[in-house]
Backbone as a chain_set.jsonl record, in Angstrom:
{"seq": "MNYYEDTYDPSERQLLPNIFNPLFPGGGSGGQPSFPGPGPFPGGPPGFPGSGPFPGGGPGGGAGGSQNAAPTSPPPSFIPQQNQFQTKAIDPGAIRGCLFRFTYIWLRRDSFWFYPTFIGRNSISGFRWTGFRWVLFGTDLNRIESFQCF", "coords": {"N": [[18.903, -14.564, 7.007], [20.531, -12.355, 4.607], [22.147, -9.11, 5.34], [23.189, -7.803, 3.621], [22.25, -7.97, 0.979], [21.114, -6.495, -1.787], [17.315, -5.91, -1.054], [15.421, -3.983, -2.358], [12.58, -4.363, -4.252], [12.162, -2.883, -8.441], [9.829, -4.12, -9.277], [7.668, -3.552, -7.023], [6.872, -1.205, -6.787], [4.652, 1.02, -6.027], [2.613, 3.51, -8.006], [1.556, 7.321, -8.675], [-1.167, 9.316, -8.537], [-0.722, 12.02, -10.08], [0.229, 14.478, -7.895], [0.606, 16.919, -7.662], [0.289, 18.557, -9.067], [-2.392, 20.891, -9.054], [-0.688, 22.382, -6.775], [2.121, 22.625, -8.488], [1.981, 24.712, -10.959], [2.168, 23.609, -14.624], [2.983, 21.663, -14.005], [5.403, 19.987, -14.645], [8.843, 19.217, -15.693], [8.94, 15.865, -17.825], [7.485, 14.226, -15.344], [8.291, 15.73, -13.378], [7.768, 17.648, -10.57], [7.292, 20.99, -10.975], [8.345, 24.838, -9.83], [5.828, 27.195, -9.788], [6.511, 30.576, -12.113], [10.236, 32.288, -12.788], [12.085, 30.935, -12.406], [13.362, 30.022, -8.546], [15.52, 32.218, -7.81], [15.79, 36.29, -7.798], [12.446, 37.386, -8.219], [10.79, 34.913, -8.706], [8.83, 32.104, -7.136], [6.914, 33.679, -3.425], [8.736, 33.941, -0.192], [11.024, 33.11, -0.788], [14.951, 33.455, -1.252], [14.974, 37.152, -2.373], [12.041, 37.863, -3.116], [10.744, 38.103, -0.765], [8.861, 39.906, 1.615], [9.417, 41.982, 2.889], [10.949, 45.125, 2.718], [13.964, 46.048, 0.824], [14.619, 43.102, 1.656], [15.233, 41.789, 5.141], [13.084, 41.987, 8.464], [11.534, 45.362, 9.143], [14.225, 46.244, 7.425], [15.95, 47.125, 8.486], [19.482, 47.802, 9.982], [20.959, 46.532, 7.983], [20.205, 45.366, 5.667], [19.91, 43.289, 5.218], [18.603, 39.768, 5.925], [20.322, 37.907, 6.707], [22.71, 39.993, 6.702], [25.418, 41.489, 7.813], [25.303, 43.918, 9.548], [25.388, 47.377, 8.103], [27.091, 49.61, 9.617], [28.73, 51.103, 12.785], [27.964, 50.328, 15.563], [25.762, 52.286, 18.359], [28.396, 54.519, 19.299], [28.334, 54.321, 22.838], [28.363, 52.82, 25.824], [25.985, 50.539, 27.167], [24.531, 51.267, 30.856], [24.207, 48.33, 32.794], [22.061, 47.172, 34.079], [20.526, 46.291, 37.294], [19.251, 44.497, 38.584], [19.044, 40.455, 38.009], [18.669, 37.882, 36.337], [17.817, 34.535, 35.963], [18.422, 32.724, 33.973], [17.619, 33.583, 29.885], [14.741, 34.828, 28.702], [13.311, 33.649, 25.154], [11.398, 34.66, 24.18], [11.11, 37.419, 25.186], [14.089, 38.977, 24.43], [13.376, 38.457, 21.726], [12.665, 40.563, 20.605], [14.548, 42.069, 20.007], [15.535, 40.978, 17.784], [17.983, 42.137, 15.099], [18.139, 44.422, 15.404], [20.909, 46.726, 17.05], [22.424, 45.989, 19.85], [22.964, 45.723, 23.303], [24.707, 43.452, 24.669], [24.78, 41.657, 27.8], [27.075, 39.517, 29.032], [28.325, 36.456, 31.043], [30.976, 37.158, 31.731], [31.727, 38.642, 30.251], [30.812, 41.709, 28.031], [29.255, 43.661, 25.008], [28.021, 45.096, 22.081], [26.242, 43.182, 19.984], [24.45, 42.063, 16.954], [21.26, 40.801, 16.694], [20.458, 37.852, 14.537], [18.601, 35.904, 14.225], [16.908, 34.01, 16.812], [16.702, 31.151, 18.521], [15.049, 28.216, 20.57], [16.696, 27.799, 22.631], [19.283, 28.877, 21.709], [21.118, 31.711, 20.06], [22.552, 33.893, 17.368], [23.843, 36.007, 15.526], [26.098, 38.481, 14.687], [28.722, 40.211, 16.132], [29.745, 42.422, 17.481], [33.615, 44.266, 16.894], [35.259, 45.678, 17.709], [35.704, 47.492, 15.855], [35.325, 45.83, 13.601], [32.448, 44.334, 11.96], [31.277, 40.339, 13.268], [30.923, 36.669, 13.049], [28.83, 35.254, 15.606], [27.509, 33.664, 18.175], [25.703, 32.619, 20.638], [24.412, 30.445, 23.606], [21.515, 31.199, 25.432], [21.123, 30.847, 27.781], [23.39, 32.197, 29.081], [23.313, 34.571, 28.945], [23.309, 37.163, 30.565], [22.129, 39.714, 31.239], [20.144, 42.228, 28.842], [20.004, 45.069, 26.48], [18.342, 46.761, 24.002], [18.041, 48.753, 21.015]], "CA": [[19.006, -12.868, 5.676], [21.585, -11.069, 3.946], [21.796, -8.176, 4.78], [24.327, -6.811, 2.256], [22.172, -7.678, -0.266], [19.651, -5.413, -2.018], [16.215, -5.802, -1.316], [14.403, -3.36, -3.256], [12.656, -5.128, -5.775], [10.914, -2.178, -8.369], [8.131, -4.37, -9.119], [6.609, -3.315, -6.152], [6.605, 0.097, -6.687], [3.817, 1.972, -5.995], [2.676, 4.687, -8.74], [0.332, 7.704, -7.065], [-1.495, 9.841, -9.261], [0.313, 13.466, -10.117], [-0.857, 15.376, -7.093], [1.503, 18.042, -7.698], [-0.648, 19.853, -10.562], [-2.111, 21.764, -8.588], [-0.014, 23.059, -6.247], [2.896, 23.222, -9.245], [1.441, 24.958, -11.98], [3.193, 23.452, -15.324], [3.525, 20.046, -13.702], [7.272, 19.62, -14.56], [9.23, 18.399, -17.313], [9.325, 14.782, -16.846], [6.942, 14.391, -14.63], [8.635, 15.872, -12.114], [6.858, 19.342, -9.951], [8.067, 22.019, -10.482], [7.366, 25.943, -9.448], [5.852, 28.553, -11.161], [7.887, 31.819, -12.396], [11.001, 31.961, -13.551], [12.844, 30.749, -11.358], [13.845, 30.713, -7.198], [15.479, 33.117, -7.604], [15.063, 36.592, -8.368], [11.381, 36.873, -9.419], [10.573, 33.766, -7.891], [7.531, 32.832, -5.911], [7.325, 33.905, -2.53], [9.565, 32.771, 0.53], [12.979, 32.332, -1.992], [15.712, 34.312, -1.438], [15.022, 38.12, -2.974], [11.322, 38.207, -3.266], [10.329, 38.464, 0.52], [7.705, 40.703, 1.823], [10.18, 43.007, 3.658], [11.872, 45.812, 1.947], [15.172, 45.019, 1.179], [15.239, 41.55, 2.456], [14.847, 41.971, 6.453], [11.889, 42.834, 8.711], [11.996, 46.489, 8.821], [15.203, 47.078, 6.666], [17.399, 46.639, 9.025], [20.937, 48.533, 9.422], [22.387, 45.452, 6.948], [19.461, 45.436, 4.014], [19.446, 41.518, 4.321], [18.138, 39.526, 7.226], [21.559, 37.264, 7.348], [23.823, 40.933, 6.695], [26.188, 42.205, 8.668], [24.886, 45.73, 9.671], [26.645, 48.381, 6.944], [27.253, 50.983, 10.223], [28.986, 50.791, 13.226], [27.092, 50.161, 16.635], [26.011, 53.184, 19.227], [29.235, 54.498, 20.464], [28.585, 54.48, 24.272], [28.168, 51.287, 26.676], [25.335, 51.441, 27.994], [24.983, 50.788, 31.901], [23.715, 47.527, 33.007], [20.598, 47.046, 34.771], [20.733, 46.402, 38.598], [18.865, 43.365, 39.083], [19.684, 40.293, 36.872], [17.993, 37.113, 35.717], [19.194, 33.516, 35.996], [18.138, 33.104, 32.28], [17.144, 34.809, 29.289], [13.032, 33.694, 27.56], [13.633, 33.812, 23.789], [10.317, 35.82, 23.887], [11.905, 38.28, 25.904], [15.078, 39.138, 23.156], [12.596, 38.506, 20.604], [12.043, 42.049, 19.86], [16.027, 42.708, 19.779], [16.092, 40.507, 16.149], [17.62, 43.383, 13.467], [18.454, 45.784, 15.949], [21.623, 47.204, 17.699], [21.373, 45.348, 21.243], [23.883, 45.284, 24.356], [24.771, 41.83, 26.225], [26.605, 41.139, 29.547], [27.587, 37.824, 29.653], [28.657, 36.328, 32.405], [31.914, 37.061, 32.152], [32.143, 39.228, 28.771], [29.961, 42.352, 27.662], [29.598, 43.809, 23.502], [27.564, 45.339, 20.917], [25.403, 43.015, 19.638], [23.257, 42.347, 16.055], [21.039, 39.47, 16.235], [19.72, 38.002, 13.153], [18.328, 34.404, 14.754], [16.652, 33.279, 18.011], [16.574, 30.048, 19.04], [14.53, 28.373, 22.1], [18.154, 27.926, 23.48], [20.552, 29.951, 21.425], [20.711, 33.405, 19.774], [23.119, 34.397, 16.909], [24.15, 37.231, 14.718], [27.212, 39.553, 14.141], [29.101, 40.823, 17.323], [30.884, 44.285, 17.15], [34.727, 43.877, 17.79], [35.681, 47.272, 18.019], [36.155, 47.79, 14.401], [34.437, 45.09, 12.11], [31.446, 43.103, 13.041], [32.041, 39.096, 13.799], [29.277, 36.172, 13.25], [28.885, 35.192, 16.826], [26.328, 32.63, 19.078], [25.666, 31.939, 22.318], [23.81, 30.156, 24.314], [20.588, 31.888, 25.972], [20.905, 30.694, 29.7], [24.999, 32.238, 29.555], [23.53, 36.248, 28.59], [22.9, 37.962, 31.843], [20.932, 41.115, 30.777], [20.134, 43.383, 27.422], [18.871, 46.36, 26.047], [18.205, 47.23, 22.431], [18.925, 49.754, 20.265]], "C": [[20.354, -12.724, 5.086], [21.303, -10.04, 3.896], [22.232, -6.658, 4.377], [23.255, -7.24, 1.377], [20.788, -7.082, -0.241], [18.301, -6.32, -2.062], [14.901, -5.098, -1.884], [13.895, -3.842, -4.67], [11.538, -3.449, -6.848], [9.49, -2.901, -9.096], [7.313, -3.711, -8.33], [6.78, -1.712, -6.13], [5.354, 0.622, -7.172], [3.535, 3.371, -7.243], [1.256, 5.428, -8.261], [0.566, 8.301, -8.636], [-0.463, 11.096, -9.333], [-0.491, 14.525, -9.195], [-0.284, 16.386, -7.221], [0.883, 19.248, -8.911], [-1.108, 20.816, -9.792], [-1.704, 22.956, -7.287], [1.07, 23.386, -7.014], [2.294, 23.448, -10.506], [3.013, 24.423, -13.357], [3.134, 22.09, -14.949], [5.122, 20.031, -14.109], [7.934, 19.231, -16.083], [9.525, 16.468, -16.725], [9.243, 13.856, -16.422], [7.424, 14.422, -12.767], [8.092, 17.676, -11.597], [7.989, 20.384, -10.583], [7.599, 23.262, -10.861], [7.373, 26.818, -10.499], [7.174, 29.814, -11.255], [8.764, 31.458, -12.96], [12.171, 31.333, -13.738], [13.037, 30.705, -9.968], [14.036, 31.308, -6.992], [15.384, 34.146, -8.703], [14.091, 36.659, -9.022], [10.755, 35.749, -9.315], [9.439, 33.676, -6.902], [7.911, 33.113, -4.564], [7.895, 33.487, -1.276], [11.017, 32.62, -0.084], [13.425, 33.637, -1.417], [15.225, 35.725, -2.351], [13.692, 38.151, -3.342], [10.487, 38.519, -1.682], [9.441, 39.3, 0.718], [8.241, 41.675, 2.699], [10.791, 43.759, 3.057], [13.19, 45.859, 2.126], [15.853, 43.837, 2.259], [14.857, 41.382, 4.647], [14.135, 43.192, 6.863], [12.311, 44.342, 8.907], [13.841, 47.18, 8.523], [16.397, 46.439, 7.786], [18.562, 47.645, 8.831], [21.683, 47.762, 8.297], [21.492, 45.801, 5.861], [19.121, 44.121, 4.471], [18.89, 40.939, 5.516], [19.644, 38.361, 7.485], [22.83, 38.436, 6.677], [24.003, 41.287, 8.067], [25.585, 43.511, 8.504], [25.7, 46.083, 8.485], [27.247, 49.465, 7.851], [27.586, 50.51, 11.665], [27.948, 50.481, 14.457], [26.795, 51.397, 17.098], [27.582, 53.324, 19.5], [29.188, 54.741, 22.016], [28.054, 52.898, 24.445], [27.765, 51.474, 26.962], [25.399, 50.692, 29.646], [23.627, 49.418, 32.618], [23.075, 46.907, 34.209], [21.069, 46.57, 36.274], [20.749, 44.553, 38.774], [18.917, 42.172, 37.707], [18.949, 39.098, 37.45], [18.812, 35.274, 35.244], [18.945, 32.686, 34.028], [17.116, 33.961, 30.861], [15.896, 33.819, 28.597], [13.63, 34.465, 26.042], [12.378, 34.482, 23.207], [10.518, 37.148, 24.536], [12.938, 39.349, 24.18], [14.035, 38.87, 21.964], [13.014, 39.702, 19.769], [13.364, 42.963, 19.963], [16.186, 41.799, 18.108], [16.319, 42.259, 15.623], [18.153, 44.168, 14.501], [20.059, 46.023, 16.876], [20.955, 46.374, 19.078], [23.014, 44.76, 21.697], [23.547, 44.117, 24.804], [25.427, 42.451, 26.85], [26.297, 39.253, 29.417], [28.137, 37.352, 30.644], [30.029, 36.492, 32.938], [32.715, 38.403, 30.703], [31.049, 40.469, 28.551], [30.425, 43.274, 25.813], [28.403, 43.837, 22.613], [27.222, 43.768, 20.271], [24.626, 42.87, 17.852], [22.914, 40.971, 15.544], [20.235, 39.039, 15.444], [18.733, 36.565, 13.204], [18.182, 34.17, 16.086], [15.509, 32.367, 18.032], [15.103, 29.913, 20.296], [15.965, 28.288, 22.764], [19.046, 28.976, 23.226], [19.886, 31.648, 20.35], [21.804, 33.633, 19.093], [23.212, 35.735, 15.814], [25.496, 37.388, 14.382], [27.631, 40.339, 15.672], [30.392, 41.634, 16.625], [32.749, 43.895, 17.792], [35.834, 45.529, 18.232], [36.477, 48.208, 17.171], [35.867, 46.968, 13.194], [33.232, 44.473, 13.526], [31.994, 41.31, 12.514], [30.845, 38.122, 13.669], [29.759, 35.741, 14.888], [27.573, 34.291, 17.405], [26.656, 32.742, 19.804], [24.316, 31.279, 22.574], [22.454, 31.327, 25.083], [20.609, 32.074, 27.181], [22.777, 31.795, 29.547], [24.705, 33.792, 29.021], [22.824, 36.659, 30.057], [21.909, 39.047, 31.984], [21.514, 41.269, 29.16], [19.711, 43.814, 27.064], [19.285, 46.396, 24.579], [18.476, 48.505, 22.183], [17.826, 50.67, 18.864]], "O": [[21.218, -13.423, 5.614], [20.558, -9.557, 3.043], [21.997, -5.46, 4.535], [23.412, -6.399, 0.492], [19.854, -7.051, 0.561], [18.147, -7.244, -2.862], [13.738, -5.501, -1.873], [14.445, -3.79, -5.77], [10.535, -2.959, -6.329], [8.424, -2.344, -9.361], [6.262, -3.258, -8.782], [6.773, -1.204, -5.008], [5.0, 0.696, -8.348], [4.416, 4.23, -7.255], [0.266, 4.889, -7.765], [1.45, 8.157, -9.481], [0.552, 11.086, -8.637], [-1.468, 15.202, -9.517], [-0.967, 17.198, -6.597], [1.136, 20.386, -9.305], [-0.347, 21.778, -9.686], [-2.263, 24.014, -6.998], [1.491, 24.486, -6.654], [2.053, 22.464, -11.204], [4.217, 24.655, -13.246], [3.284, 21.311, -15.89], [5.858, 20.13, -13.127], [7.456, 19.048, -17.202], [10.055, 16.009, -15.713], [9.957, 12.859, -16.525], [7.207, 13.812, -11.719], [8.124, 18.66, -12.335], [9.22, 20.389, -10.566], [6.779, 23.379, -11.772], [8.096, 27.149, -11.439], [8.273, 29.903, -10.709], [8.653, 30.474, -13.691], [12.955, 31.187, -14.676], [12.835, 31.893, -9.719], [13.415, 31.827, -6.065], [15.133, 33.885, -9.879], [14.125, 36.275, -10.19], [9.89, 35.679, -10.187], [9.06, 34.548, -6.12], [9.088, 32.9, -4.274], [7.514, 32.333, -1.083], [11.931, 31.933, 0.373], [12.724, 34.613, -1.148], [15.001, 35.273, -3.474], [13.795, 38.691, -4.444], [9.535, 39.298, -1.727], [9.001, 39.62, -0.386], [7.393, 42.284, 3.35], [11.648, 43.087, 2.482], [13.709, 45.76, 3.238], [16.786, 43.686, 3.048], [13.994, 40.588, 5.021], [14.128, 44.363, 6.482], [13.52, 44.554, 8.821], [14.451, 48.093, 9.08], [17.303, 45.605, 7.762], [18.692, 48.263, 7.775], [22.724, 48.149, 7.766], [21.966, 46.578, 5.032], [18.002, 43.723, 4.146], [18.637, 41.823, 6.334], [19.877, 38.09, 8.663], [23.833, 37.923, 6.181], [23.257, 41.378, 9.042], [25.413, 44.073, 7.422], [26.514, 45.333, 7.946], [27.909, 50.32, 7.263], [26.901, 49.555, 12.034], [26.812, 50.395, 13.991], [27.456, 52.192, 16.431], [28.136, 52.308, 19.919], [30.11, 55.428, 22.455], [27.57, 52.102, 23.641], [27.946, 52.552, 27.528], [26.135, 49.719, 29.811], [22.439, 49.658, 32.831], [23.612, 46.257, 35.105], [22.296, 46.491, 36.328], [21.637, 43.723, 38.967], [18.86, 42.606, 36.557], [18.603, 39.052, 38.631], [19.799, 34.954, 34.581], [19.802, 32.249, 33.26], [16.16, 34.725, 30.992], [15.945, 32.668, 28.162], [14.213, 35.544, 25.933], [12.275, 34.81, 22.025], [9.747, 38.01, 24.112], [12.476, 40.066, 23.292], [14.411, 39.604, 21.05], [13.523, 39.776, 18.651], [13.366, 44.193, 19.997], [17.087, 42.181, 17.362], [15.53, 43.204, 15.643], [19.046, 44.801, 13.937], [20.214, 44.999, 17.541], [19.783, 46.147, 19.38], [23.83, 44.018, 21.152], [22.456, 43.741, 25.233], [26.264, 43.348, 26.749], [25.541, 38.32, 29.684], [28.577, 38.275, 31.329], [30.387, 36.185, 34.075], [33.866, 38.77, 30.468], [30.027, 40.067, 29.106], [31.59, 43.46, 25.461], [27.791, 42.798, 22.366], [28.262, 43.141, 20.076], [24.168, 43.975, 17.56], [23.459, 40.235, 14.721], [19.157, 39.631, 15.393], [18.163, 36.226, 12.167], [19.231, 34.087, 16.724], [14.3, 32.433, 17.812], [14.407, 30.816, 20.76], [16.065, 29.103, 23.682], [19.515, 29.773, 24.038], [18.835, 32.25, 20.132], [22.693, 33.702, 19.942], [22.142, 36.259, 15.505], [26.077, 36.473, 13.799], [26.775, 41.016, 16.241], [31.329, 41.542, 15.832], [33.009, 43.381, 18.88], [36.775, 45.981, 18.885], [37.311, 49.093, 17.364], [36.099, 47.308, 12.034], [33.115, 44.3, 14.739], [32.84, 41.075, 11.651], [29.763, 38.533, 14.088], [30.913, 35.908, 15.283], [26.545, 34.458, 16.749], [27.841, 32.982, 20.036], [23.303, 31.502, 21.91], [22.863, 32.487, 25.147], [20.26, 33.104, 27.757], [23.112, 31.871, 30.729], [25.709, 34.394, 28.642], [21.699, 36.261, 30.362], [21.015, 39.113, 32.828], [22.491, 40.858, 28.534], [18.56, 43.396, 26.942], [20.389, 46.096, 24.125], [19.043, 49.281, 22.953], [18.338, 51.521, 18.137]]}, "num_chains": 1, "name": "protein.A"}
């Protein structure tokens, strides 16, 4: 058998009934499904950018107003005291309450103000305060020694 030979035969293609009509009213043009509404962006169906259930874009609005935007104001001007007890790893469920809130984070060799916008099973990302502006930042959860939300 020649592995470089095209084995696709259009006559073997199976045609399926248009199952998209119940999900996508209008059926689209040329047999392609279409989304309801004027388009996917502003005014489009729920779940698309600009039309989420939260005012301002992010849950609770946040300081930045949008889920993936940096806060528009600096963090609090104080540095909180670190807890005396330390954990081996941070559970994503424990830090999830800090999503879209000013959070002070202590890493093994560093500490800073942070504004988390995403928390995964093993990592966290958002914006880190440099002292005069917010910059994108992400790290593994196992690097975090402790944290406090505000």
